[in-house]
N, C-alpha and C positions, 0 to 999 in steps of 0.2 A: 406414364401417368396420363390420365385423360385430360382433354382440353379444359374441361370445366374446373379441374383441380388447379390449373395454372392461372385462372382468372380471378384475381383479387388484388388488393393494394397492400404494399408492404407497410408494416407498422412496427415501431420499436418503442421501448419504454426506457425511461431514465435519460439516455442520450438520444435525442430526437433528430431525424432527418426530414427534409422537405416532403418525402413520400408519406410521412405519417400525418402531416398536418393538413386539415381541410379548412379553408377560410370560408367566410359567410357566403361567398358567391359560388362556391362549389357544391355539387350534389354527389352523393355516394353512387357508385356504379351499380347498375342492374345487370344481373347475370341470367341469361336464358339457357336452360339446360336441355340436353337431349339424352336419349337412351344410349349409353355407351357400355352396357353391361358386358359385352363380349370382351372388352379390354379391361374389365375390372380386376383388381388383384384377387378378388374372391374367386373368380373363375379359374385362376391358376393355383389357388391355395391347395396344398396337398391334403388329401383326405386320409388323415392319420390320427389315431387317438393317442392320448397320453401327454404328460408334461414335457417330454423330451422332443416334441415336435419342433423341427428346425425352422421356425418362422423368423424372418428378418424384417425389421421395421425401419423404414427410411423416411427422414424428413425431406419433403420435396423442395422446400425453400429455406434451407438452414440459415442463409445470410440475413434473413429478416429478423432473426431472434437475437437481439442485442440485450445482454444482461441488464437487469435493473440494479444499478449500484445504489445501495442504501447508504446515505450519508447521515450520520447521527440517527440511524434507524429508519429514515424516511426517504422515499423516492416518488417521483411523479411521472406520468406518461400520458400519451394521447394515441388514438388510433381511429382511422376512418372505417366506415361500414361498407360491407358489400350487401346489396339488396337482393334477396332470393325469394322467388315465388314458388311455393311448394306445389302449386297446381301444375307446374311444368315438369315435375318429376314423372318419369315414365318407365315402368308402371307406378301407380300410386301406392300399391301395396306390394312390397318386396319381401315376402315372408318365406324365403327359401329355407330348406332344411340346413342345419349347421354343417359346415365342412369338417368339424371335429367335435369331440365331446370332452367335457371335464377339464378344459384348459383354464388355468388361473392367470389373470392379468398380472398379479403380483410376481409370478415366476419370471416375468420379463422386465422387472424393475430392479434397481439396485437394492441393497439391504435397506429396509424401512420398517423394522420392528420397533415398537415402543416398549416391549416388555410387559408382562402381565402384573407385575408387582406395583401396587399403588402406595406412595409414601404414607407412613403413619402420621396421623394428626393427633392433636390433643384429645384424649378420651373425653366422652361426655355421656350424659344419661338420656339423650334423645332417642326416641323410638319411632320407627316408620311402621305403622300397624299393618297387619295382614287381614284385618276385619272385613267382613263382607256385609253390604247393606242390601236392601230389598229393591234397588233400582232395576228396572227391566229395560231390555234393549229390543228395539223393533227393527229387524233386518229389512233392507230395501232391495235395490238393484244388486244383482250379482252377475259378473261375466268374467271370462278368462281374459287376462291381459296378454302381454307378450310371452310367447313360449321360448323354450330353450334355444339360446343363440350359440351354444357351444362353450361360452365362457362361464366360469364358476368363480365366485357367486354372482347372482344377477345384479345386486346393488339396485334394488327397485325403488323408484319414487313415483309420485303422481302429482298432477296439478289439475284443479277443477275450476272451470269457468262457467258462464251462464248456461251454455249448451253443450260443452265438450269436456272430455277428460283426456289429458295427455299422460302417457306413461313412458318412463325411460328405464332401460336396463343396460348392462354391459353386453354389447354396445349398439343398442338400437333405440329408436323412438317410434311411438305410435300415437295416433289421434283416434278417439272413439266418440260417438254420440253417448249421451247419458243412458241410453237403453242398451249400449254395448255394441253397436254397429261400428266396425273398424273402417275408417275412411282413409287412413294413411299409415304406412309403416315402412321405414327404411333404416339402413345402418347409419350410425352416427359417424363412422369413419369412411374411408374411401373404398370400402368393399361394397358400397351400394351402387345404384345406377341413376344418379350419383348418391353419395352419402350426404347426410344432413349438413355436416360441417365441411365436407370436401371442397365446396366452391371457395371457401376462404383459405384453403391450404392444408386442411387436416389430411393426414395420410392414414396408415393402417393401425395406429395405436392411440386410441382415445379410451378413457377409462373413468370409473367413478362418476357417472353422469348424475345430475340432479335437475329437477324442474319444480317450479312453483307458479302460482297465479297471483299476480299483484292486484289486490282489490283497490289500491289507491289509484292506479292508472288503468285498470282493466286490461292488462296485458299478460301473456304467458312469457316466462323467462326460462331458458334452458342453458346449462353450462356443462362443460366436460373438459378435463385436462388432457393434454397430449404429452408424450415423453418419447425421446429418441436417443438411445445410448450412443449410437455411432457418431453422432454429431454433438452430443451433450446439449441438446436443445429441448425446451419444454414450453408449453403454451397453456393459456386458459381461454378456451373458446366460449363465447357467450352469444346468445341469440334472443331477440326480443320481438314478439309478434306486433303487427301494426294495429291490431284491435283485439277484441275478445274472441275472435274466430281463428283458430290456429291454421286453418286451411287457407293459404294465400301468402301474403307478403310477410317476410321476416327481415329484420336488420341484424346482420351477423358480424362479429368482430373476432379476430384472432390476436390475442394480446400475449406477448412474451411473458413467461414467468420463470425465467432463470434469475435468481436473486443472488447478488454478490454482497457478501458480508465479510469484511476483513480480508479481502483478496481470495476468498473461497466461494465457489459457485454452488448454489443449492437449487433443487427442483421442488415443486409443490405436490404434495400427496394429500389424499383424504379431504376433499374440499367440503366446506359448508356453504350454504346459499341462503340469503334472506333479503328482505326489503323493508323500507319504511316509507314515510311520505316523500322523502327527498332523494333516497339513494338505493343502490343495489350493492350488496356486500358479499364478498367471497372470502372464506378463510381456508387455511390449510396448514399442514406440517411441512417444515423445511428440512429436507434431507440432502446431504452431500452426494455428488455424482459417484463418488467412490466410497465415502464414509462420512460420518459426522451428522449431528443434529443441531439445528439452530432455533428450535422452538416454533412458536406460532407466527403465521403470516396473515395479514389482513389487507384486502384490496377493496377500496371504496370507490364506486362510480357515481358521479353526479348523474341522476336519472334523467333529467330533463332532455338533454340532447339525444339520448339513446331512443327516446320515444318517437323521434321523427327521423331516425337514421343519421343524425349528426355526428360530429366528432366525439368519440368517447374520451372523456377526461377522467383520470383516476389517480389515486394516490395509494402507495403501499406503506405499511409500517410493520415492523417486526417487534414481537414481545417474546424474548427468549425464555422466560420463566413458565410459559404456558404451552399446552399442546392439545391437539384434537379439539379445537374450539369450534362450537357450533353457533351460527347466527340465530338469534332470537328475533324472527320477523315480528314487526309491530303492526297491528290493525285492530281497531281503528286508531290506536295510539300512534303517535307521530314519529317516535324514535326507536330504532332497533338497538339491541344490546347483544352481547356475546357471552357464551357460557362455556366453562370447562371444569374438569375435576382439578382440585388442588391437592387434597390428601384423602385418606379414607374416611375423614370426618368433616370435610369442607369442600366447597366448590367456589370458583371465582366467577363473578359477573364483571365483564369488561364494558367500558364505555369509551367511545372515540370522539374527542372534541375536534372540530375543524376537519372532518373526515376527508374532504375533497381537495384540501389545500396543504395544510400543515398538521397532519393527524397526530394526536397525542392520546395515548392509552391510559385510562385510569381504572383502578381495580377496587372492588368491594368483595370481601370474603364472607361467605354464608356458611355458618356452622350447621351441619346436618347429622343425621344418625349414621353410625358406622356402616360402611359398605365396602367389603373387600372385593377384589376381582372375582368374577364368577368362574365356576368350573365349567367343563363341557357338559352338554345335555344329552342324556341317553335317548335312544330311539327304538321304536317298535321293530321287531324282526331281526334284531342284532344284539348280541351280548357284548360285542367289541366295538361296534360302530357308535360314534357320538357326533354331535354337532359342535363346531367351534362357535362360542358365544362372545368372542373377542375379549377385551381387557377392562371393561368397566367404564370406558369413556362415555361422555354425554353423547347421546344418539341424535336428539333433536330438541329444539326449544322454540317457544313463541311467546309473544306478549299480547295480553288482552285486558283492557280496562284496568290498567295499573298493576296487573299481576303477571309475573313471569312463570311460565310452565316449562319444565324440563324433565327428561327421562333418560334412564340408562339401565344397565344390568349389573347386579351385584350378587354376592353369595349369601344365601339365606337358608338355614337348615341343610347345609351341604348341597344345595341346589342352585342353579342359575335362576335368578328371579328378577323380574322387571321392577324397578324402583322409580317412583314419580315424585315431583316436587311442585309446590306452589309457593313462589316467593313474592311477598308484598314489597313493591318497589318504594313505597312511601315518598313518591315524587322525586326520587333520585333517577337520573343525575341533574334534572332541571333545578332542583335544590341541592347544591353541592354539599351542604352540611348534613343532608339526610342520609339515613342508613337503611338499606333493604334488610328485611327480616324474613325468616322462614315462617310462612303462614301455616302450612301443613305438608305432610308427605305420607306416602304409603308404599307398601310392597305387595305385589301381585303374586300370590303363591296359592294356586287352587287347592281346595281340599281333596280333589281327586288325584293329586300327586304329580301333576305335570311341572316340568321346568318351564320358565317363561323368559323370553329374550328378545332383543331388538325392538324395544318399545318405541312407539311414536305417539306423541301426545298433542292434543289440541283442545281449545275451549271455544264454545259458541256464544252467541249474543246473550243468552239467558243464564250463562254461567255453568252449563253442563260441561263436564270434562270427560274426554274419552281417550283411552289408550288402546292402540292396536299393537299386537305383538305376536311372535312365534311361540308355539307351545309343543312339547313332545314328552314322551316317557317311554318306558319299556313296553307299555300296553297301548300307546297312542302314536299314530304316525305324525310326523311334523305337520303343523297346520297353522292357519291364520286365525287368531282369536282376538276378542275385544273385551274390555271392561269399561264401565262408565260410572259417573256419579252426578247427582243433581246438586245445585248450589246449596241447598239446605240440608243435604245429607251430613251425617256426623263426620267430623274432620278425620282425614286419613283413611276413610273407607272407600271401597270400590264394589261394584256389583259382582255377582258370580261371573266366571269366565264363560263367554259365549263363543262357540266355534263357528266361524263363517265359511271356511273352506279348508279342505284337506286333500292330500294325495293318498295314494293306495300303496306306496312303497316308501322305503327309507334308505338313505345312504348306508353303506356297510363298512366304510373305511373310517378308522379312528381319526378324530380331529377333522372331519369333513367341514369345509367352509360352507357357511349358510348365510343368508342375508345379503350383504353385510349390514344392511339396514332396510327397514320398512318405511312406508310413508303414510301420512294422514293429512286431511285438509277439510275445511268447512265449506259447504256449498255457498257461493256468493249470492245465489238467488234469494234464499230465505235466511242466510246467515245462521243456519240452525242444523241442517242435516250434515252428518259426517260421511266422508269417503275415505277408504283406506286401500292400500295395496300391500301384499306380502307374498313370500315364496311358498310354493307347495311342490309336491312331488319328491322324488328321490334324486338319484344321480342325474337323471334327465328332468330338470326342473321345469316348472311353469310358474306363472304369477296369477294371482286372483285379485280382482277389483270388486269392492263391495261398498254399498252405501247403507247407512243405518241411522236410526233416530233414538233418542233417549226418552222413554216413557215418563210422563210427569205424574207427580203425586196429587191426589185429590185434596190433600192438605195444603192448599195453595198459599195460605198465610203462615205456614210453618208453626202453627200453635201446638202441634202434637196430636190433633184430632180433626176429623172432618165434621163440620157443623154449619150452622146458618151463616156464620161469619165468612166461611169459604164460599158459600153460595152467593153472598152479597158481593164479594170481590169479583167472582166470575161474571155476575150479571152486569157489573159496571164496565167490564171489558168486552161485552158482546160486540161482535163484528170482526173485521180484519184485525188480526193480532199476531203477526208472524213471530215465532220463537218467543212467545211469552209463556209464563208458567201456567196460566189459566187454559192454554190450548192443550188439553190433555191428550188428544189424539193426533197432534202434530199435523193438523190439516191446514194451518195457516190462519185460521179464524176461530173465534170462540162462538159456539153455536149450541143448538139443542143436544147434539151428540155429546158435547163435553158436559153439559148439565146432567144428562142421563148417567154418564159415568160417575160423576160426583155423587149423585143421589144413591147410586148402588153401594157406595162406601160410607153413607151417613151413619 
């Protein structure tokens, strides 16, 4: 193992040793990196295709992984940071061809299937419409993200800051300018020179990465789990940038996530990531090292010390009745929540009181339209090949202006179809007696016949809602598509599907893994433009990064027609007006161009 991989501090959770705790007079260590690619495990990795490739993954420091023992469902831990400057990575862009093709991370994990059957709930008469409105989408920047790393599926996410876009896949990370210039790319694991998480101890098996930009603190955040079967050890790696530029200093932590419940050890799979004004939150599923399932796991970090590389203080809590929980990041709202499926007619919204000290989970159940688990999706060029659309779990969620947005995939008209929701929180959980209610929902099922899957949803400052998703059919290659709605559009409706990026081939194997998730974000500069990332290509996948805006209606007062009242509203808003409904051309200000567009529709 390279020298850099051995330079970090030990940390444990639950049962703490002095190596874990940093007092107020201590500072986190800084690690200087050198190019040691000749000794990298990647250099010796056999160049062989297929799932049977005899890879061996070893934890370089297994003694630091002390199980988190949950007592009454709760445990606490601390860990110090290692400070890493990405400018010392050499080279800055390590975009080497993959040493293998089509390998699944899941093939090297213990059994961790949830099953495709969703429990039946109480029948209801709710409907999630498939109606299409006249909202138009204006595509912006487009560039290729991270290409095939050899692992399938890519599990792609993105984070957008003022000047940069970060993308993660299995198992790499890259930084781009907003015009698409790549400034940095390395492996997340120790196959880099070095890998992104290698200096804190990560070896050759990190998986399911996620990244976000925290608009409360103006920082990028990246996580990725680790797992090693030979030592029954598992970790959750987390990195926080020191400012809004990802090139430079990061505070990184390797926190154990072997969870002991009733004398049985579990590891964490399928993480969710989110933030609010005070915390960073990670969720996951708890699976036994040999068998067994213990439900949902929540880890809450007090954000404040992490922003300066201080001691990470966190608390874990287990909720055995839920699974595949996603964090609903909150901005500008102050408190994050958590979302999961409950039955085929309901979903759960979770809140955690006292998240950093003595976490307590409370639940509200939201009744929704029926949604069974989705079928696989057909692809062009193959009568037998299909794409795996997973099991109908919630894919992502976020909170904006008192509304929670979530999306997942269901079965509609015997096709996989993206389903989205807007839940009105009604001031819950601030008001404990309040009850969230379903505001609206819809199903994205294009009239052109495509299946839709892996939806990612977000809302911007003026109430536009956008969903990015995968789409395919027997006549359409798998692609990245989007739909959107304006705040005043009819409830449950979305725009026509707009294809942003596509490949020229399709997988030919039945049940091919795809996704497993896409990503979407709102640009913090104007709080209006959307960015998304999704998978394209066939067996040799790639990723596409796109920005887009939602075109506004000249009926700015929502009266149903364009008239002098709309003109009056527009003239009162003349001047800088970022992300307002009167800014018809999305220029950031209301000016003569917007007036001209309005007059054309009088």
